[in-house]
DSSP file (Angstrom, degrees, kcal/mol; ACC not computed):
  #  RESIDUE AA STRUCTURE BP1 BP2  ACC     N-H-->O    O-->H-N    N-H-->O    O-->H-N    TCO  KAPPA ALPHA  PHI   PSI    X-CA   Y-CA   Z-CA
    1    1 A X              0   0    0      0, 0.0     2,-0.0     0, 0.0     0, 0.0   0.000 360.0 360.0 360.0 137.5   98.4  -40.5  172.3
    2    2 A X     >  -     0   0    0      1,-0.1     4,-1.8     4,-0.0     5,-0.1  -0.298 360.0-112.8 -77.2 164.0   99.7  -42.8  169.6
    3    3 A X  H  > S+     0   0    0      1,-0.2     4,-2.1     2,-0.2     5,-0.1   0.862 115.9  52.9 -64.0 -38.6   97.7  -45.6  168.0
    4    4 A X  H  > S+     0   0    0      2,-0.2     4,-2.2     1,-0.2    -1,-0.2   0.898 108.3  49.7 -66.3 -40.9   99.9  -48.3  169.6
    5    5 A X  H  > S+     0   0    0      1,-0.2     4,-2.4     2,-0.2    -1,-0.2   0.883 110.1  51.8 -65.4 -37.2   99.5  -46.9  173.1
    6    6 A X  H  X S+     0   0    0     -4,-1.8     4,-2.5     2,-0.2    -2,-0.2   0.912 109.8  48.7 -63.8 -43.3   95.7  -46.8  172.6
    7    7 A X  H  X S+     0   0    0     -4,-2.1     4,-2.5     2,-0.2    -2,-0.2   0.898 111.5  49.7 -63.7 -40.7   95.7  -50.4  171.5
    8    8 A X  H  X S+     0   0    0     -4,-2.2     4,-2.6     2,-0.2    -2,-0.2   0.925 111.5  48.3 -65.5 -43.6   97.7  -51.4  174.5
    9    9 A X  H  X S+     0   0    0     -4,-2.4     4,-2.5     2,-0.2    -2,-0.2   0.916 112.4  48.5 -62.9 -43.1   95.4  -49.5  176.9
   10   10 A X  H  X S+     0   0    0     -4,-2.5     4,-2.5     2,-0.2    -1,-0.2   0.921 112.1  49.6 -62.2 -43.7   92.3  -51.1  175.3
   11   11 A X  H  X S+     0   0    0     -4,-2.5     4,-2.6     1,-0.2    -2,-0.2   0.906 111.0  49.5 -62.3 -42.5   93.9  -54.5  175.6
   12   12 A X  H  X S+     0   0    0     -4,-2.6     4,-2.7     2,-0.2     5,-0.2   0.913 111.6  48.5 -63.8 -42.8   94.8  -54.0  179.2
   13   13 A X  H  X S+     0   0    0     -4,-2.5     4,-2.4     2,-0.2    -2,-0.2   0.909 113.1  47.6 -64.3 -41.4   91.3  -52.8  180.1
   14   14 A X  H  X S+     0   0    0     -4,-2.5     4,-2.3     2,-0.2    -2,-0.2   0.925 112.9  48.4 -64.4 -43.9   89.8  -55.8  178.3
   15   15 A X  H  X S+     0   0    0     -4,-2.6     4,-1.7     1,-0.2    -2,-0.2   0.935 113.7  46.6 -61.5 -46.5   92.1  -58.2  180.0
   16   16 A X  H  < S+     0   0    0     -4,-2.7     4,-0.5     1,-0.2    -1,-0.2   0.881 113.7  49.7 -63.7 -38.5   91.4  -56.6  183.4
   17   17 A X  H  < S+     0   0    0     -4,-2.4     3,-0.2    -5,-0.2    -1,-0.2   0.861 118.1  36.8 -69.5 -36.7   87.7  -56.7  182.8
   18   18 A X  H >< S+     0   0    0     -4,-2.3     3,-1.6     1,-0.2     4,-0.2   0.599  94.8  82.3 -94.2 -11.8   87.5  -60.3  181.7
   19   19 A X  G >< S+     0   0    0     -4,-1.7     3,-0.9     1,-0.3    -1,-0.2   0.797  88.9  56.4 -66.5 -26.4   90.1  -61.8  184.0
   20   20 A X  G 3  S+     0   0    0     -4,-0.5    -1,-0.3    -3,-0.2    -2,-0.1   0.555  96.1  67.3 -77.9  -7.5   87.5  -62.0  186.8
   21   21 A X  G <  S+     0   0    0     -3,-1.6     2,-0.3     2,-0.1    -1,-0.2   0.436  72.7 109.5 -93.4  -0.1   85.2  -64.1  184.5
   22   22 A X    <   -     0   0    0     -3,-0.9     2,-0.3    -4,-0.2    -3,-0.0  -0.619  48.4-172.1 -80.1 131.8   87.5  -67.1  184.5
   23   23 A X        -     0   0    0     -2,-0.3     2,-0.4     2,-0.0    -2,-0.1  -0.888  13.7-142.2-122.3 156.5   86.2  -70.1  186.4
   24   24 A X        -     0   0    0     -2,-0.3     2,-0.3     2,-0.0    -2,-0.0  -0.912  19.9-178.8-117.4 145.0   87.7  -73.4  187.2
   25   25 A X        -     0   0    0     -2,-0.4     4,-0.2     1,-0.0     5,-0.1  -1.000  30.1-158.7-146.0 143.6   85.9  -76.7  187.2
   26   26 A X        +     0   0    0     -2,-0.3     2,-0.4     1,-0.1    43,-0.1  -0.106  58.6 120.5-106.1  33.5   86.7  -80.4  188.0
   27   27 A X  S    S-     0   0    0      1,-0.1    -1,-0.1    43,-0.1    39,-0.0  -0.190 102.2 -52.2 -94.0  43.4   83.8  -81.6  186.0
   28   28 A X  S >  S+     0   0    0     -2,-0.4     3,-0.8    42,-0.2    -1,-0.1   0.277 108.1 109.6 115.9 -11.1   85.9  -83.7  183.6
   29   29 A X  T 3  S+     0   0    0      1,-0.2    -3,-0.1    -4,-0.2    41,-0.0   0.779  85.0  44.2 -70.8 -24.8   88.5  -81.3  182.3
   30   30 A X  T 3  S+     0   0    0     -5,-0.1     2,-0.3     2,-0.1    -1,-0.2   0.470  84.1 114.6 -97.8  -1.9   91.3  -83.0  184.2
   31   31 A X  S <  S-     0   0    0     -3,-0.8   137,-0.1     1,-0.1    -4,-0.0  -0.515  75.7-109.1 -73.0 130.4   90.4  -86.6  183.4
   32   32 A X    >   -     0   0    0     -2,-0.3     3,-1.8     1,-0.1    -1,-0.1  -0.237  24.4-119.9 -57.6 148.0   93.0  -88.4  181.2
   33   33 A X  T 3  S+     0   0    0      1,-0.3    -1,-0.1    -3,-0.1    -2,-0.1   0.754 111.2  56.9 -64.7 -24.5   91.8  -89.0  177.7
   34   34 A X  T 3  S+     0   0    0      1,-0.1     2,-0.7     2,-0.0    -1,-0.3   0.446  89.9  82.8 -88.2   1.9   92.2  -92.8  178.1
   35   35 A X    <   +     0   0    0     -3,-1.8    -1,-0.1     1,-0.1     3,-0.1  -0.905  45.6 146.4-106.5 107.6   89.8  -92.9  181.1
   36   36 A X        +     0   0    0     -2,-0.7    37,-2.3     1,-0.2     2,-0.3   0.638  59.4  28.1-115.0 -22.7   86.2  -93.0  179.8
   37   37 A X  E     -a   73   0A   0     35,-0.3    45,-1.4    37,-0.0    46,-1.0  -0.968  58.0-156.5-144.2 159.8   84.3  -95.1  182.3
   38   38 A X  E     -ab  74  83A   0     35,-2.6    37,-2.9    -2,-0.3     2,-0.5  -0.981  12.8-138.6-137.7 144.8   84.4  -96.1  185.9
   39   39 A X  E     - b   0  84A   0     44,-2.2    46,-1.8    -2,-0.4     2,-0.5  -0.916  18.5-178.3-105.1 127.1   83.1  -99.0  187.9
   40   40 A X  E     - b   0  85A   0     -2,-0.5    46,-0.1    35,-0.5     3,-0.1  -0.842   9.0-171.0-126.8  92.6   81.5  -98.2  191.3
   41   41 A X        -     0   0    0     44,-0.6     2,-0.2    -2,-0.5    46,-0.0  -0.278  38.7 -81.1 -75.8 168.6   80.3 -101.3  193.2
   42   42 A X        -     0   0    0      1,-0.1     2,-0.6    44,-0.1    45,-0.2  -0.489  41.3-131.5 -67.2 138.6   78.2 -101.2  196.3
   43   43 A X        -     0   0    0     12,-0.4    45,-0.2    -2,-0.2    15,-0.1  -0.837  25.6-122.1 -90.1 118.5   80.3 -100.5  199.4
   44   44 A X  E     -c   88   0A   0     43,-0.7    45,-2.7    -2,-0.6     2,-0.9  -0.315  19.6-125.4 -61.7 145.3   79.4 -103.1  202.1
   45   45 A X  E     +c   89   0A   0     43,-0.2     3,-0.3     1,-0.1    45,-0.1  -0.823  40.9 160.2 -96.0 104.0   78.1 -101.5  205.4
   46   46 A X        +     0   0    0     43,-2.8    44,-0.1    -2,-0.9    -1,-0.1   0.189  52.2  93.6-102.9  12.9   80.3 -102.9  208.2
   47   47 A X  S    S-     0   0    0     42,-0.2    45,-0.4    44,-0.2    -1,-0.1   0.668  80.3-139.1 -84.0 -17.9   79.4 -100.1  210.6
   48   48 A X        +     0   0    0     -3,-0.3    -2,-0.1    43,-0.1    44,-0.0   0.900  47.7 152.9  56.1  43.1   76.4 -101.7  212.3
   49   49 A X        -     0   0    0      2,-0.2     3,-0.1     1,-0.1    -1,-0.1   0.771  54.2-127.7 -74.2 -27.6   74.7  -98.3  212.1
   50   50 A X  S    S+     0   0    0      1,-0.3     2,-0.7     2,-0.0    -1,-0.1   0.279  77.6 114.1  90.2 -10.9   71.1  -99.6  212.1
   51   51 A X    >   -     0   0    0      1,-0.1     3,-1.0    98,-0.0    -1,-0.3  -0.859  55.3-158.8 -93.8 115.6   70.4  -97.6  209.0
   52   52 A X  T 3  S+     0   0    0     -2,-0.7     3,-0.2     1,-0.2     4,-0.2   0.599  79.2  50.7 -74.4 -12.5   69.8 -100.1  206.3
   53   53 A X  T 3>  +     0   0    0      1,-0.1     4,-2.5     2,-0.1    -1,-0.2   0.138  66.4 112.0-117.4  22.9   70.4  -98.1  203.2
   54   54 A X  H <> S+     0   0    0     -3,-1.0     4,-2.7     1,-0.2     5,-0.2   0.916  81.8  51.5 -59.9 -43.2   73.9  -96.4  203.8
   55   55 A X  H  > S+     0   0    0      1,-0.2     4,-2.4     2,-0.2   -12,-0.4   0.919 111.3  47.3 -60.1 -44.0   75.5  -98.5  201.1
   56   56 A X  H  > S+     0   0    0      2,-0.2     4,-2.3     1,-0.2    -1,-0.2   0.910 112.7  48.4 -65.1 -42.5   72.8  -97.5  198.6
   57   57 A X  H  X S+     0   0    0     -4,-2.5     4,-2.1     2,-0.2    -2,-0.2   0.888 112.4  48.5 -67.1 -38.2   73.1  -93.8  199.5
   58   58 A X  H  X S+     0   0    0     -4,-2.7     4,-2.5    -5,-0.2    -2,-0.2   0.915 110.7  51.6 -66.4 -41.4   76.9  -93.8  199.3
   59   59 A X  H  X S+     0   0    0     -4,-2.4     4,-2.5    -5,-0.2    -2,-0.2   0.919 110.8  47.6 -60.5 -44.4   76.6  -95.6  195.9
   60   60 A X  H  X S+     0   0    0     -4,-2.3     4,-2.5     1,-0.2    -1,-0.2   0.897 111.9  50.2 -63.4 -40.7   74.2  -92.9  194.6
   61   61 A X  H  X S+     0   0    0     -4,-2.1     4,-2.1     2,-0.2    -2,-0.2   0.903 112.2  47.2 -65.2 -40.8   76.4  -90.1  195.9
   62   62 A X  H  X S+     0   0    0     -4,-2.5     4,-3.2     2,-0.2     5,-0.4   0.916 112.5  48.6 -67.2 -43.2   79.5  -91.6  194.2
   63   63 A X  H  X>S+     0   0    0     -4,-2.5     4,-2.4     1,-0.2     5,-1.7   0.923 111.5  50.9 -62.6 -43.2   77.7  -92.1  190.9
   64   64 A X  I  <>S+     0   0    0     -4,-2.5     5,-0.8     3,-0.2    -1,-0.2   0.921 116.8  40.4 -59.1 -43.6   76.4  -88.6  191.0
   65   65 A X  I  <5S+     0   0    0     -4,-2.1     4,-0.2     3,-0.2    -2,-0.2   0.940 124.6  33.5 -74.4 -47.7   79.9  -87.2  191.6
   66   66 A X  I  <5S+     0   0    0     -4,-3.2     6,-0.6    -5,-0.2    -3,-0.2   0.837 134.3  21.2 -80.0 -33.4   81.9  -89.4  189.3
   67   67 A X  I ><5S+     0   0    0     -4,-2.4     3,-1.1    -5,-0.4    -3,-0.2   0.880 125.1  42.1-104.0 -53.2   79.4  -89.9  186.5
   68   68 A X  I 3 <S+     0   0    0     -5,-1.7    -3,-0.2     1,-0.2    -4,-0.1   0.734 121.7  41.4 -73.0 -21.0   76.8  -87.2  186.5
   69   69 A X  T 3 <S+     0   0    0     -5,-0.8     2,-0.3    -6,-0.3    -1,-0.2   0.113 119.2  39.2-114.7  20.8   79.3  -84.4  187.2
   70   70 A X  S <  S-     0   0    0     -3,-1.1   -42,-0.2     2,-0.2   -43,-0.1  -0.864  91.8 -98.8-148.2-176.2   82.1  -85.5  184.9
   71   71 A X  S    S+     0   0    0     -2,-0.3    -4,-0.1     2,-0.1   -43,-0.1   0.422  81.7 117.6 -90.5   2.4   82.4  -87.0  181.4
   72   72 A X        -     0   0    0     -6,-0.6     2,-0.3   -35,-0.1   -35,-0.3  -0.371  55.6-141.7 -71.6 147.7   82.8  -90.5  182.8
   73   73 A X  E     -a   37   0A   0    -37,-2.3   -35,-2.6    -2,-0.1     2,-0.5  -0.772  22.6-110.2-102.7 154.4   80.4  -93.3  182.0
   74   74 A X  E     -a   38   0A   0     -2,-0.3     2,-0.3   -37,-0.2   -35,-0.2  -0.729  29.7-150.8 -86.8 129.2   79.3  -95.9  184.5
   75   75 A X        -     0   0    0    -37,-2.9   -35,-0.5    -2,-0.5     6,-0.1  -0.731  12.3-139.5 -97.9 149.4   80.6  -99.4  183.8
   76   76 A X  S    S+     0   0    0     -2,-0.3     2,-0.3     1,-0.1    -1,-0.1   0.657  83.2  15.6 -82.9 -16.3   78.7 -102.5  184.9
   77   77 A X  S >  S-     0   0    0      1,-0.1     3,-0.6   -36,-0.0     4,-0.3  -0.981  75.9-111.0-153.1 164.3   81.8 -104.4  185.9
   78   78 A X  G >  S+     0   0    0     -2,-0.3     3,-1.0     1,-0.2   -39,-0.1   0.822 109.5  61.3 -66.8 -33.4   85.4 -103.9  186.7
   79   79 A X  G 3  S+     0   0    0      1,-0.3    -1,-0.2    -3,-0.0   -40,-0.0   0.787 108.2  42.6 -69.4 -26.7   86.8 -105.7  183.6
   80   80 A X  G <  S+     0   0    0     -3,-0.6    -1,-0.3   -42,-0.0     2,-0.2   0.390 100.6  93.2 -97.9   3.9   85.1 -103.3  181.2
   81   81 A X    <   -     0   0    0     -3,-1.0   -43,-0.2    -4,-0.3     3,-0.1  -0.608  64.6-148.2 -96.6 156.3   86.0 -100.2  183.2
   82   82 A X  S    S+     0   0    0    -45,-1.4    39,-1.5     1,-0.3    40,-0.5   0.690  87.5   5.4 -87.9 -24.6   89.1  -97.9  182.8
   83   83 A X  E     -bD  38 120A   0    -46,-1.0   -44,-2.2    37,-0.3     2,-0.3  -0.967  66.4-164.1-151.4 161.4   89.1  -97.2  186.6
   84   84 A X  E     -bD  39 119A   0     35,-2.6    35,-2.6    -2,-0.3     2,-0.4  -0.995  10.0-153.3-150.4 154.7   87.2  -98.2  189.7
   85   85 A X  E     +bD  40 118A   0    -46,-1.8   -44,-0.6    -2,-0.3     2,-0.3  -0.996  26.5 164.5-126.2 132.5   86.6  -97.1  193.2
   86   86 A X  E     + D   0 117A   0     31,-2.2    31,-2.6    -2,-0.4     2,-0.3  -0.953   9.1 112.1-145.7 163.3   85.8  -99.6  195.9
   87   87 A X  E     - D   0 116A   0     -2,-0.3   -43,-0.7    29,-0.2     2,-0.3  -0.986  46.3 -90.6 166.7-158.0   85.7 -100.0  199.7
   88   88 A X  E     -cD  44 115A   0     27,-2.3    27,-2.3    -2,-0.3     2,-0.7  -0.995  28.1-111.1-150.6 149.4   83.5 -100.4  202.7
   89   89 A X  E     +cD  45 114A   0    -45,-2.7   -43,-2.8    -2,-0.3    25,-0.3  -0.764  41.2 173.9 -80.0 116.1   81.6  -98.3  205.2
   90   90 A X  E     +     0   0A   0     23,-2.3     2,-0.4    -2,-0.7    24,-0.2   0.789  50.9  26.2-100.0 -33.1   83.6  -99.0  208.4
   91   91 A X  E     - D   0 113A   0     22,-1.9    22,-2.2     2,-0.0     2,-0.4  -0.983  45.3-178.7-142.3 147.8   82.2  -96.8  211.1
   92   92 A X  E     + D   0 112A   0    -45,-0.4     2,-0.4    -2,-0.4    20,-0.2  -0.956  11.4 179.4-143.0 120.7   79.1  -94.9  212.1
   93   93 A X  E     - D   0 111A   0     18,-2.7    18,-2.9    -2,-0.4     2,-0.5  -0.988  10.4-175.8-126.0 132.6   78.9  -92.8  215.2
   94   94 A X  E     + D   0 110A   0     -2,-0.4     2,-0.3    16,-0.2    16,-0.2  -0.941  27.3 156.0-125.0 105.8   75.9  -90.8  216.4
   95   95 A X  E     - D   0 109A   0     14,-2.3    14,-3.2    -2,-0.5    -2,-0.0  -0.891  48.6 -84.2-133.4 157.9   76.8  -88.8  219.5
   96   96 A X  E     + D   0 108A   0     -2,-0.3    12,-0.3    12,-0.2     3,-0.1  -0.356  38.8 175.2 -60.0 138.5   75.7  -85.7  221.3
   97   97 A X  E     +     0   0A   0     10,-3.5     2,-0.4     1,-0.4    11,-0.2   0.691  67.3  23.5-113.9 -36.2   77.2  -82.5  219.8
   98   98 A X  E     - D   0 107A   0      9,-2.0     8,-3.4     0, 0.0     9,-1.3  -0.995  67.7-151.6-139.6 128.8   75.5  -79.8  221.8
   99   99 A X  E     - D   0 105A   0     -2,-0.4     6,-0.2     6,-0.3     2,-0.1  -0.851  14.1-145.2-104.5 134.0   74.0  -80.0  225.3
  100  100 A X    >   -     0   0    0      4,-3.2     3,-1.7    -2,-0.4    -1,-0.0  -0.193  36.8 -86.2 -86.6-177.4   71.1  -77.8  226.4
  101  101 A X  T 3  S+     0   0    0      1,-0.3    -1,-0.1     2,-0.1    -2,-0.0   0.731 126.0  58.3 -63.5 -24.3   70.4  -76.3  229.8
  102  102 A X  T 3  S-     0   0    0      2,-0.2    -1,-0.3     1,-0.0     3,-0.1   0.189 118.7-108.8 -92.5  17.7   68.5  -79.4  230.9
  103  103 A X  S <  S+     0   0    0     -3,-1.7     2,-0.3     1,-0.2    -2,-0.1   0.731  82.3 122.6  62.4  25.4   71.6  -81.6  230.3
  104  104 A X  S    S-     0   0    0     -8,-0.0    -4,-3.2    -4,-0.0    -1,-0.2  -0.884  72.1 -96.7-114.4 150.4   70.0  -83.2  227.3
  105  105 A X  E     -D   99   0A   0     -2,-0.3    -6,-0.3    -6,-0.2     3,-0.1  -0.445  32.7-179.7 -66.9 129.1   71.4  -83.2  223.8
  106  106 A X  E    S+     0   0A   0     -8,-3.4    34,-1.9     1,-0.3    35,-0.9   0.799  76.3  23.0 -89.8 -40.4   70.0  -80.5  221.5
  107  107 A X  E     -DE  98 139A   0     -9,-1.3   -10,-3.5    32,-0.2    -9,-2.0  -0.975  68.4-160.0-128.8 141.3   72.1  -81.5  218.5
  108  108 A X  E     -DE  96 138A   0     30,-2.2    30,-2.1    -2,-0.4     2,-0.5  -0.828  13.1-137.4-111.9 157.7   73.7  -84.8  217.7
  109  109 A X  E     -DE  95 137A   0    -14,-3.2   -14,-2.3    -2,-0.3     2,-0.5  -0.969   7.1-154.6-116.7 130.2   76.6  -85.4  215.2
  110  110 A X  E     -DE  94 136A   0     26,-3.1    26,-1.9    -2,-0.5     2,-0.4  -0.902  14.2-174.0 -99.4 128.6   76.6  -88.3  212.8
  111  111 A X  E     -DE  93 135A   0    -18,-2.9   -18,-2.7    -2,-0.5     2,-0.4  -0.991   1.3-171.5-127.2 126.2   80.1  -89.3  211.7
  112  112 A X  E     -DE  92 134A   0     22,-2.7    22,-2.3    -2,-0.4     2,-0.4  -0.943   5.6-160.2-119.8 137.4   80.7  -91.9  209.0
  113  113 A X  E     -DE  91 133A   0    -22,-2.2   -23,-2.3    -2,-0.4   -22,-1.9  -0.970   8.0-174.9-119.8 131.6   84.0  -93.5  208.1
  114  114 A X  E     -DE  89 132A   0     18,-3.0    18,-3.2    -2,-0.4     2,-0.5  -0.990  14.8-151.2-126.3 129.2   84.7  -95.2  204.7
  115  115 A X  E     +DE  88 131A   0    -27,-2.3   -27,-2.3    -2,-0.4     2,-0.3  -0.882  34.2 161.7 -95.9 130.3   87.8  -97.0  203.7
  116  116 A X  E     -DE  87 130A   0     14,-2.8    14,-2.6    -2,-0.5     2,-0.3  -0.949  28.0-155.6-147.0 161.9   88.3  -96.9  199.9
  117  117 A X  E     -DE  86 129A   0    -31,-2.6   -31,-2.2    -2,-0.3     2,-0.4  -0.984   7.6-151.2-139.1 152.8   90.7  -97.2  197.1
  118  118 A X  E     +DE  85 128A   0     10,-2.2     9,-2.6    -2,-0.3    10,-1.3  -0.987  24.9 168.3-124.3 132.1   90.9  -95.8  193.6
  119  119 A X  E     -D   84   0A   0    -35,-2.6   -35,-2.6    -2,-0.4     2,-0.4  -0.999  36.4-127.0-147.3 144.3   92.6  -97.8  190.8
  120  120 A X  E >   -D   83   0A   0      5,-0.4     3,-1.4    -2,-0.3   -37,-0.3  -0.752  29.6-131.0 -81.7 138.0   93.1  -97.8  187.1
  121  121 A X  T 3  S+     0   0    0    -39,-1.5   -38,-0.1    -2,-0.4    -1,-0.1   0.785 106.1  58.2 -64.8 -25.7   92.2 -101.3  185.8
  122  122 A X  T 3  S+     0   0    0    -40,-0.5    -1,-0.3     2,-0.0     2,-0.2   0.673  96.4  80.0 -76.2 -15.9   95.4 -101.4  183.8
  123  123 A X  S <  S-     0   0    0     -3,-1.4     4,-0.1     1,-0.1     3,-0.0  -0.607  70.4-145.4 -94.0 152.7   97.5 -100.9  187.0
  124  124 A X  S    S+     0   0    0     -2,-0.2     2,-0.3     2,-0.1    -1,-0.1   0.753  84.2  47.4 -83.4 -26.5   98.4 -103.6  189.5
  125  125 A X  S    S-     0   0    0      1,-0.0    -5,-0.4    -5,-0.0    -2,-0.1  -0.872  90.5-103.9-118.8 148.3   98.3 -101.2  192.5
  126  126 A X        -     0   0    0     -2,-0.3    -7,-0.3    -7,-0.1     3,-0.2  -0.330  20.2-132.7 -63.9 149.9   95.7  -98.7  193.6
  127  127 A X  S    S-     0   0    0     -9,-2.6     2,-0.3     1,-0.3    -8,-0.2   0.868  90.4  -3.3 -69.2 -37.9   96.5  -95.0  193.0
  128  128 A X  E     -E  118   0A   0    -10,-1.3   -10,-2.2     2,-0.0     2,-0.4  -0.988  55.2-169.2-152.1 151.5   95.4  -94.4  196.6
  129  129 A X  E     +E  117   0A   0     -2,-0.3     2,-0.3   -12,-0.2   -12,-0.2  -0.969  35.7 136.4-136.3 120.9   93.9  -96.3  199.5
  130  130 A X  E     -E  116   0A   0    -14,-2.6   -14,-2.8    -2,-0.4     2,-0.4  -0.951  51.0 -98.4-157.6 173.6   92.7  -94.3  202.4
  131  131 A X  E     -E  115   0A   0     -2,-0.3     2,-0.4   -16,-0.2   -16,-0.2  -0.861  30.8-163.2-103.4 135.5   90.1  -93.6  205.0
  132  132 A X  E     -E  114   0A   0    -18,-3.2   -18,-3.0    -2,-0.4     2,-0.4  -0.956   3.2-166.9-120.3 137.5   87.5  -90.8  204.5
  133  133 A X  E     -E  113   0A   0     -2,-0.4     2,-0.3   -20,-0.2   -20,-0.2  -0.983   6.2-179.9-127.5 136.2   85.3  -89.3  207.2
  134  134 A X  E     -E  112   0A   0    -22,-2.3   -22,-2.7    -2,-0.4     2,-0.3  -0.963   5.8-177.2-129.2 150.2   82.2  -87.1  206.9
  135  135 A X  E     +E  111   0A   0     -2,-0.3     2,-0.3   -24,-0.2   -24,-0.2  -0.992   8.4 171.9-147.5 154.8   80.1  -85.6  209.6
  136  136 A X  E     -E  110   0A   0    -26,-1.9   -26,-3.1    -2,-0.3     2,-0.3  -0.979  21.8-131.3-157.2 153.6   77.0  -83.5  210.0
  137  137 A X  E     -E  109   0A   0     -2,-0.3     2,-0.3   -28,-0.2   -28,-0.2  -0.708  18.4-171.9-107.9 160.8   74.8  -82.4  212.9
  138  138 A X  E     -E  108   0A   0    -30,-2.1   -30,-2.2    -2,-0.3     2,-0.7  -0.986  33.6-100.9-148.8 156.8   71.0  -82.5  213.3
  139  139 A X  E  >  -E  107   0A   0     -2,-0.3     4,-1.9   -32,-0.2   -32,-0.2  -0.693  28.1-167.6 -82.2 111.2   68.5  -81.2  215.8
  140  140 A X  T  4 S+     0   0    0    -34,-1.9     4,-0.4    -2,-0.7    -1,-0.2   0.832  84.8  46.8 -69.6 -33.4   67.5  -84.1  218.1
  141  141 A X  T  4 S+     0   0    0    -35,-0.9     3,-0.3     2,-0.2    -1,-0.2   0.934 118.1  37.2 -77.2 -47.0   64.5  -82.3  219.6
  142  142 A X  T  4 S+     0   0    0    -36,-0.3    -2,-0.2     1,-0.2    -1,-0.1   0.856 138.2   4.2 -76.6 -36.0   62.9  -81.0  216.4
  143  143 A X     X  +     0   0    0     -4,-1.9     4,-1.2     1,-0.1     5,-0.3  -0.494  65.8 164.3-152.9  72.8   63.6  -83.9  214.0
  144  144 A X  H  > S+     0   0    0     -4,-0.4     4,-1.1    -3,-0.3    -1,-0.1   0.898  78.5  32.0 -67.4 -42.4   65.2  -86.9  215.6
  145  145 A X  H  > S+     0   0    0      2,-0.2     4,-1.9     3,-0.1     5,-0.2   0.974 126.7  36.3 -82.1 -58.4   64.6  -89.6  213.0
  146  146 A X  H  > S+     0   0    0      1,-0.2     4,-2.6     2,-0.2     5,-0.2   0.836 114.8  59.7 -64.4 -31.3   64.6  -87.7  209.7
  147  147 A X  H  X S+     0   0    0     -4,-1.2     4,-2.5     2,-0.2    -1,-0.2   0.912 105.4  47.3 -62.4 -43.2   67.4  -85.4  211.1
  148  148 A X  H  X S+     0   0    0     -4,-1.1     4,-2.4    -5,-0.3    -2,-0.2   0.911 112.5  49.5 -64.4 -42.2   69.7  -88.4  211.6
  149  149 A X  H  X S+     0   0    0     -4,-1.9     4,-2.0     2,-0.2    -2,-0.2   0.912 113.2  46.5 -64.2 -42.3   68.9  -89.7  208.1
  150  150 A X  H  X S+     0   0    0     -4,-2.6     4,-2.4     2,-0.2    -2,-0.2   0.898 111.7  51.0 -67.0 -40.5   69.6  -86.3  206.5
  151  151 A X  H  X S+     0   0    0     -4,-2.5     4,-2.4     2,-0.2    -2,-0.2   0.898 109.6  50.9 -63.8 -39.6   72.8  -85.9  208.6
  152  152 A X  H  X S+     0   0    0     -4,-2.4     4,-2.3     2,-0.2    -1,-0.2   0.906 110.2  49.8 -63.9 -41.0   74.0  -89.4  207.4
  153  153 A X  H  X S+     0   0    0     -4,-2.0     4,-2.1     2,-0.2    -2,-0.2   0.904 110.4  49.9 -63.6 -41.1   73.3  -88.3  203.8
  154  154 A X  H  X S+     0   0    0     -4,-2.4     4,-2.1     2,-0.2    -2,-0.2   0.911 110.6  49.8 -63.4 -42.1   75.2  -85.1  204.2
  155  155 A X  H  X S+     0   0    0     -4,-2.4     4,-2.0     1,-0.2    -2,-0.2   0.904 111.1  49.0 -63.8 -41.2   78.2  -87.0  205.7
  156  156 A X  H  X S+     0   0    0     -4,-2.3     4,-2.6     2,-0.2    -1,-0.2   0.857 108.4  54.3 -66.8 -34.5   78.1  -89.5  202.8
  157  157 A X  H  X S+     0   0    0     -4,-2.1     4,-2.4     2,-0.2    -2,-0.2   0.913 107.1  50.6 -64.4 -42.4   78.0  -86.6  200.3
  158  158 A X  H  X S+     0   0    0     -4,-2.1     4,-2.4     2,-0.2    -2,-0.2   0.919 111.2  49.3 -58.2 -44.4   81.1  -85.1  202.0
  159  159 A X  H  X S+     0   0    0     -4,-2.0     4,-2.5     1,-0.2    -2,-0.2   0.929 110.8  48.2 -63.3 -46.5   82.9  -88.5  201.6
  160  160 A X  H  X S+     0   0    0     -4,-2.6     4,-2.3     1,-0.2    -1,-0.2   0.895 111.9  50.4 -64.3 -38.5   81.9  -88.9  197.9
  161  161 A X  H  X S+     0   0    0     -4,-2.4     4,-2.7     2,-0.2    -1,-0.2   0.920 111.6  47.8 -63.1 -43.5   83.1  -85.3  197.2
  162  162 A X  H  X S+     0   0    0     -4,-2.4     4,-2.2     2,-0.2    -2,-0.2   0.878 111.2  50.7 -66.9 -37.2   86.5  -86.0  198.9
  163  163 A X  H  X S+     0   0    0     -4,-2.5     4,-2.0     2,-0.2    -1,-0.2   0.928 112.8  46.4 -64.5 -44.2   86.9  -89.3  197.1
  164  164 A X  H  X S+     0   0    0     -4,-2.3     4,-2.9     2,-0.2     5,-0.2   0.933 112.0  50.6 -62.6 -46.3   86.3  -87.6  193.8
  165  165 A X  H  X S+     0   0    0     -4,-2.7     4,-2.4     1,-0.2    -1,-0.2   0.879 110.2  50.0 -61.4 -38.4   88.6  -84.7  194.6
  166  166 A X  H  X S+     0   0    0     -4,-2.2     4,-0.9     2,-0.2    -1,-0.2   0.888 112.3  47.7 -67.7 -37.7   91.4  -87.1  195.5
  167  167 A X  H >< S+     0   0    0     -4,-2.0     3,-0.5     1,-0.2     4,-0.5   0.930 113.9  46.8 -66.7 -44.4   90.9  -89.0  192.3
  168  168 A X  H >< S+     0   0    0     -4,-2.9     3,-1.3     1,-0.2    -2,-0.2   0.881 106.4  58.1 -65.5 -38.6   90.9  -85.8  190.2
  169  169 A X  H 3< S+     0   0    0     -4,-2.4    -1,-0.2     1,-0.3    -2,-0.2   0.766 104.3  52.7 -65.9 -22.7   94.0  -84.4  192.0
  170  170 A X  T <<        0   0    0     -4,-0.9    -1,-0.3    -3,-0.5    -2,-0.2   0.594 360.0 360.0 -86.6 -10.3   95.9  -87.5  190.9
  171  171 A X    <         0   0    0     -3,-1.3    -1,-0.2    -4,-0.5    -2,-0.2   0.451 360.0 360.0 -84.9 360.0   94.9  -86.9  187.3
């Protein structure tokens, strides 16, 4: 075997061996270079859910996703930010999801709807304005109160992930 064929075979084996090691991440690699910070105000809770801290939990989830998991910094106001995301919690539904043999709910589903928009501060119009929905189930019998709170947190996490993914996909 010639030296060139040996080099080609070695290169092919190395390429094949390392090609499975490539990973993709949306943790800041796609963010435009002129976008360095984001403003995330509290989203008012218009859902009448009865859970008093939905706005706070959504705000924490959004900050975690946009700031802690990307290279963006959090801005204290819209005028000093390069981008902002804003909106409101519009709906909260807690309904039976699974009925047991005694015709009582075994699991309930929490569904939260948030209307939001994402905009660069230099632009006059939002990049997108849309409705986001997240849902999660919980065991009503084993853990009715904490289960609902955890399901609401899971639904808000889904919403914040989808908002981040929509923002990143436009970058």
